[in-house]
ZAMARGU-4260 file (C-alpha; in steps of 0.2 Angstrom, whole numbers, plus 5000, padded with zeros to 4 digits):
<rodrens>
0) 5526/5736/5851 | 5535/5751/5858 | 5534/5766/5847 | 5546/5780/5845 | 5543/5796/5835
5) 5562/5799/5834 | 5561/5788/5826 | 5617/5638/5795 | 5611/5626/5800 | 5626/5621/5791
10) 5625/5603/5785 | 5642/5597/5787 | 5650/5583/5777 | 5669/5582/5779 | 5683/5582/5792
15) 5695/5593/5801 | 5710/5598/5792 | 5723/5604/5804 | 5726/5612/5821 | 5727/5631/5828
20) 5734/5645/5840 | 5725/5662/5837 | 5713/5664/5851 | 5696/5672/5846 | 5689/5679/5862
25) 5671/5679/5866 | 5661/5694/5871 | 5659/5706/5886 | 5653/5724/5888 | 5644/5739/5887
30) 5628/5747/5883 | 5626/5761/5870 | 5617/5777/5871 | 5604/5784/5860 | 5602/5801/5851
35) 5591/5810/5839 | 5597/5816/5823 | 5590/5826/5808 | 5583/5817/5793 | 5597/5809/5783
40) 5592/5802/5766 | 5610/5799/5759 | 5625/5789/5765 | 5639/5796/5774 | 5653/5791/5786
45) 5665/5801/5797 | 5680/5807/5788 | 5682/5808/5769 | 5668/5801/5758 | 5668/5782/5755
50) 5659/5772/5742 | 5641/5771/5746 | 5642/5752/5744 | 5655/5750/5758 | 5656/5761/5774
55) 5671/5757/5786 | 5673/5764/5804 | 5687/5777/5806 | 5695/5783/5822 | 5685/5770/5832
60) 5668/5776/5826 | 5656/5772/5812 | 5644/5786/5809 | 5632/5786/5794 | 5615/5791/5788
65) 5604/5778/5780 | 5587/5777/5773 | 5574/5764/5769 | 5565/5768/5753 | 5553/5761/5740
70) 5557/5765/5722 | 5567/5759/5706 | 5583/5749/5710 | 5594/5740/5697 | 5593/5721/5700
75) 5600/5708/5689 | 5602/5719/5674 | 5585/5726/5675 | 5575/5739/5685 | 5562/5735/5698
80) 5552/5744/5711 | 5559/5737/5727 | 5561/5741/5746 | 5580/5745/5749 | 5593/5753/5760
85) 5599/5769/5751 | 5593/5763/5734 | 5604/5748/5734 | 5601/5729/5734 | 5609/5723/5744
90) 5611/5738/5756 | 5629/5745/5759 | 5641/5734/5768 | 5646/5741/5785 | 5662/5737/5793
95) 5668/5740/5811 | 5681/5733/5823 | 5679/5728/5841 | 5677/5743/5852 | 5670/5754/5839
100) 5655/5766/5842 | 5641/5764/5829 | 5629/5779/5826 | 5617/5775/5812 | 5604/5789/5808
105) 5590/5780/5800 | 5576/5789/5790 | 5560/5779/5786 | 5555/5784/5768 | 5545/5768/5766
110) 5526/5769/5764 | 5524/5759/5780 | 5533/5758/5797 | 5549/5748/5799 | 5564/5746/5811
115) 5582/5738/5811 | 5589/5722/5818 | 5608/5719/5819 | 5607/5700/5816 | 5620/5691/5826
120) 5629/5706/5835 | 5631/5704/5853 | 5625/5722/5858 | 5611/5727/5870 | 5593/5722/5864
125) 5586/5738/5873 | 5586/5757/5870 | 5592/5762/5853 | 5603/5747/5850 | 5597/5731/5843
130) 5579/5734/5850 | 5566/5725/5839 | 5552/5732/5849 | 5555/5749/5842 | 5543/5755/5828
135) 5548/5769/5816 | 5533/5776/5807 | 5533/5781/5789 | 5542/5798/5786 | 5550/5798/5803
140) 5568/5794/5810 | 5578/5786/5823 | 5596/5786/5828 | 5603/5769/5832 | 5618/5770/5844
145) 5628/5756/5852 | 5646/5750/5855 | 5654/5734/5848 | 5661/5725/5863 | 5680/5725/5865
150) 5681/5707/5863 | 5667/5704/5850 | 5672/5690/5838 | 5676/5694/5820 | 5663/5688/5808
155) 5650/5691/5795 | 5634/5698/5802 | 5619/5707/5794 | 5605/5720/5796 | 5587/5719/5791
160) 5570/5725/5796 | 5561/5716/5811 | 5544/5724/5814 | 5533/5710/5817 | 5520/5707/5804
165) 5530/5716/5790 | 5547/5707/5792 | 5544/5694/5778 | 5537/5707/5766 | 5551/5720/5768
170) 5565/5708/5767 | 5558/5699/5752 | 5557/5716/5743 | 5575/5718/5746 | 5580/5725/5763
175) 5596/5717/5769 | 5614/5722/5771 | 5630/5715/5777 | 5637/5721/5794 | 5655/5715/5796
180) 5666/5714/5811 | 5685/5714/5807 | 5696/5706/5820 | 5708/5692/5825 | 5702/5680/5811
185) 5706/5693/5798 | 5724/5694/5805 | 5728/5675/5803 | 5741/5676/5790 | 5734/5664/5777
190) 5717/5671/5779 | 5724/5689/5777 | 5733/5683/5761 | 5717/5676/5753 | 5707/5685/5740
195) 5690/5690/5748 | 5673/5689/5741 | 5656/5692/5749 | 5640/5684/5742 | 5623/5689/5748
200) 5611/5676/5742 | 5594/5683/5739 | 5579/5678/5728 | 5565/5689/5721 | 5549/5688/5712
205) 5547/5701/5699 | 5533/5704/5687 | 5531/5720/5676 | 5545/5729/5686 | 5537/5725/5703
210) 5535/5712/5716 | 5518/5705/5716 | 5510/5701/5733 | 5511/5682/5738 | 5496/5671/5738
215) 5491/5664/5755 | 5498/5647/5751 | 5515/5655/5746 | 5515/5665/5762 | 5511/5651/5774
220) 5524/5640/5767 | 5537/5653/5765 | 5539/5662/5749 | 5552/5658/5736 | 5555/5669/5721
225) 5561/5662/5704 | 5574/5676/5702 | 5589/5670/5712 | 5603/5683/5714 | 5621/5685/5721
230) 5624/5702/5727 | 5609/5708/5716 | 5617/5700/5700 | 5614/5684/5690 | 5629/5672/5689
235) 5643/5684/5693 | 5661/5678/5690 | 5675/5678/5703 | 5693/5676/5699 | 5706/5666/5708
240) 5724/5664/5705 | 5730/5646/5703 | 5739/5642/5719 | 5729/5656/5728 | 5715/5656/5741
245) 5698/5663/5739 | 5689/5668/5756 | 5671/5667/5751 | 5659/5675/5764 | 5641/5669/5762
250) 5624/5676/5769 | 5607/5668/5766 | 5597/5684/5765 | 5581/5675/5758 | 5565/5674/5768
255) 5562/5656/5765 | 5574/5649/5751 | 5588/5636/5757 | 5605/5636/5748 | 5613/5619/5746
260) 5630/5624/5739 | 5643/5614/5729 | 5657/5620/5719 | 5663/5610/5704 | 5678/5600/5708
265) 5683/5610/5723 | 5680/5606/5742 | 5675/5620/5753 | 5685/5623/5769 | 5674/5630/5782
270) 5683/5643/5794 | 5669/5653/5801 | 5650/5651/5806 | 5637/5663/5812 | 5645/5669/5827
275) 5664/5667/5825 | 5679/5657/5819 | 5681/5638/5820 | 5697/5631/5829 | 5703/5625/5812
280) 5697/5623/5794 | 5684/5609/5791 | 5683/5602/5774 | 5665/5600/5766 | 5659/5592/5750
285) 5644/5604/5751 | 5636/5617/5763 | 5618/5620/5767 | 5613/5637/5772 | 5595/5640/5780
290) 5588/5658/5780 | 5598/5669/5791 | 5614/5658/5792 | 5631/5664/5787 | 5647/5655/5783
295) 5665/5658/5778 | 5674/5646/5767 | 5691/5645/5759 | 5693/5639/5741 | 5710/5633/5736
300) 5716/5636/5718 | 5723/5619/5716 | 5714/5613/5700 | 5717/5615/5682 | 5714/5633/5676
305) 5696/5634/5670 | 5678/5640/5674 | 5670/5631/5689 | 5652/5634/5694 | 5645/5636/5711
310) 5628/5627/5711 | 5613/5628/5722 | 5607/5610/5723 | 5589/5604/5725 | 5583/5604/5743
315) 5566/5599/5750 | 5562/5609/5766 | 5546/5599/5770 | 5529/5592/5763 | 5511/5599/5763
320) 5503/5603/5780 | 5490/5589/5777 | 5476/5600/5782 | 5461/5605/5772 | 5466/5597/5756
325) 5484/5603/5757 | 5484/5621/5763 | 5502/5623/5760 | 5502/5615/5743 | 5507/5624/5727
330) 5525/5625/5731 | 5537/5620/5717 | 5555/5618/5724 | 5569/5619/5711 | 5570/5601/5704
335) 5587/5604/5695 | 5604/5612/5701 | 5604/5630/5698 | 5620/5640/5694 | 5623/5654/5706
340) 5641/5660/5702 | 5657/5655/5692 | 5675/5654/5698 | 5688/5658/5685 | 5706/5655/5686
345) 5715/5671/5682 | 5734/5667/5683 | 5746/5657/5692 | 5755/5662/5708 | 5774/5659/5710
350) 5771/5653/5728 | 5756/5642/5733 | 5746/5649/5747 | 5743/5636/5761 | 5727/5633/5771
355) 5729/5640/5789 | 5732/5628/5803 | 5724/5636/5819 | 5711/5649/5817 | 5705/5652/5835
360) 5699/5644/5851 | 5680/5640/5853 | 5677/5640/5872 | 5668/5625/5878 | 5652/5631/5888
365) 5650/5623/5905 | 5636/5612/5911 | 5619/5619/5910 | 5610/5626/5925 | 5593/5624/5917
370) 5586/5613/5903 | 5571/5620/5893 | 5560/5613/5879 | 5553/5622/5864 | 5541/5614/5852
375) 5539/5621/5835 | 5522/5618/5827 | 5507/5625/5819 | 5488/5626/5821 | 5473/5631/5811
380) 5464/5647/5815 | 5447/5653/5810 | 5445/5657/5792 | 5457/5642/5787 | 5472/5652/5792
385) 5488/5643/5798 | 5497/5650/5813 | 5514/5644/5818 | 5517/5641/5836 | 5531/5639/5849
390) 5525/5628/5864 | 5507/5629/5857 | 5507/5648/5857 | 5507/5661/5844 | 5518/5677/5847
395) 5510/5690/5858 | 5520/5706/5861 | 5512/5708/5878 | 5517/5691/5884 | 5534/5686/5892
400) 5538/5668/5887 | 5555/5664/5895 | 5566/5672/5909 | 5584/5668/5909 | 5598/5674/5921
405) 5614/5682/5915 | 5630/5673/5919 | 5622/5656/5917 | 5622/5642/5904 | 5606/5634/5898
410) 5602/5619/5887 | 5588/5622/5875 | 5580/5607/5866 | 5571/5613/5850 | 5558/5600/5844
415) 5551/5602/5827 | 5534/5594/5828 | 5528/5600/5811 | 5531/5594/5793 | 5541/5609/5787
420) 5559/5613/5792 | 5562/5628/5803 | 5578/5637/5806 | 5578/5643/5824 | 5586/5660/5828
425) 5590/5668/5845 | 5594/5686/5847 | 5609/5694/5857 | 5618/5678/5863 | 5626/5665/5851
430) 5625/5646/5856 | 5633/5630/5852 | 5624/5615/5844 | 5626/5600/5856 | 5617/5586/5846
435) 5605/5584/5831 | 5592/5570/5830 | 5601/5562/5845 | 5618/5562/5837 | 5632/5572/5845
440) 5637/5587/5834 | 5655/5584/5827 | 5660/5602/5826 | 5661/5615/5840 | 5656/5632/5833
445) 5646/5648/5837 | 5629/5649/5830 | 5614/5661/5831 | 5603/5651/5819 | 5601/5632/5818
450) 5591/5622/5806 | 5578/5610/5815 | 5572/5598/5801 | 5554/5592/5802 | 5551/5579/5815
455) 5568/5581/5822 | 5576/5588/5838 | 5591/5599/5840 | 5599/5603/5857 | 5609/5619/5859
460) 5619/5626/5874 | 5619/5645/5877 | 5628/5656/5889 | 5619/5672/5893 | 5631/5687/5894
465) 5632/5705/5898 | 5615/5713/5892 | 5599/5713/5902 | 5583/5716/5893 | 5570/5709/5882
470) 5574/5700/5865 | 5566/5687/5854 | 5569/5669/5847 | 5559/5664/5832 | 5559/5654/5816
475) 5570/5662/5802 | 5558/5658/5788 | 5552/5675/5790 | 5534/5672/5785 | 5533/5659/5799
480) 5539/5672/5811 | 5526/5684/5805 | 5513/5671/5807 | 5517/5668/5825 | 5532/5657/5827
485) 5541/5669/5839 | 5543/5671/5858 | 5550/5684/5870 | 5565/5681/5882 | 5570/5692/5895
490) 5589/5692/5901 | 5588/5696/5920 | 5602/5701/5932 | 5605/5693/5949 | 5606/5676/5956
</rodrens>
């Protein structure tokens, strides 16, 4: 790793609802610079002070100080010693617009090294931008600096640590925050009129005010905690006027837990996935979010006034490894629905808000120049340790696994040869899912993370744009990433 001393899948069940005319353009542009700043342990933004839980860009720039720290944090009505950004779980929400310059002065007050990944943003993977090969030692600092491309899609993105070997631990202990790009989707009249609610879904294991270390079986399978929170709270209540719309923006910030979501007596109208808006709302009975995935849904206030529950339904993400008497045993999935939050009707509107028709345009990628195959698997290592692999290899930071040419389209076939589900994530460039298990994908959407169920094949198409340099692809069950299921891709210029 380079060191510096500056230091969803969406399971869709439903149908399209209407048609559209606001165009959401895709991305292009510009590398950002880097700069060293003094140690900053608080939170600040250019201009007058803002709430530490929300920091918005002003005058075309977002400039802030942020630290990673270990210590007491309020979580679900109690205090626990966690890793956090600025002493908050989740970390502060950052909001920008296309064309904004971002300068984030990060200080590492953790008892171990770390770094930052800006998950889903189409910004350079090099320098002091979204460079996961940087390492910020304990007690040191780094200024992250990059520009949001002028045609970057609006959407719900996020930031979290990405230092290989420590990713799962640091995220599980609480390090995650939303990174929102405001843009054309926010200006669709019906979307703009909706009440907005963010939901960071995150589980924890707390015992005696701290997070105990996982046992080897937990880590190998992917750790799930029994305390499941929404924005660091237990079962929050959200209000909605009868006749109104709620825009619910969801992030699965857990390291391994899946969220299979259903709202009592209400369909969910999907309007946005990982990488941008759909062309029109898509009606769902339920929504499955794998780790790392995001989704935006609209909820119509067209039922009788009351209190309706958002449930996480049981989901089986795979069986035991079938080695050594079940090395991956000891996993207890939720066997019953778990309440996450509650929707409460607050009043009635005089005029009922309609669903939007057109949301944007999702460009169709051209025919692929290259087809590649990536096989996700596992193997036993000496000492009865399970390693997770891509094409039979565990991650090696010195090895370049894949070269692609900028300006080209490729089709990637992701094969899950194992017995556990794996969400596959690609940095820097979003993709479109073409088929799952041989069946064409019914919905054209921009994604950066896609669930590949055990024993299944997913085909995706990606156009590589704008930014040369090295990035990574990996399983977003973060324990599996730390145990080797990651590869390095280099985006190269030239024919």
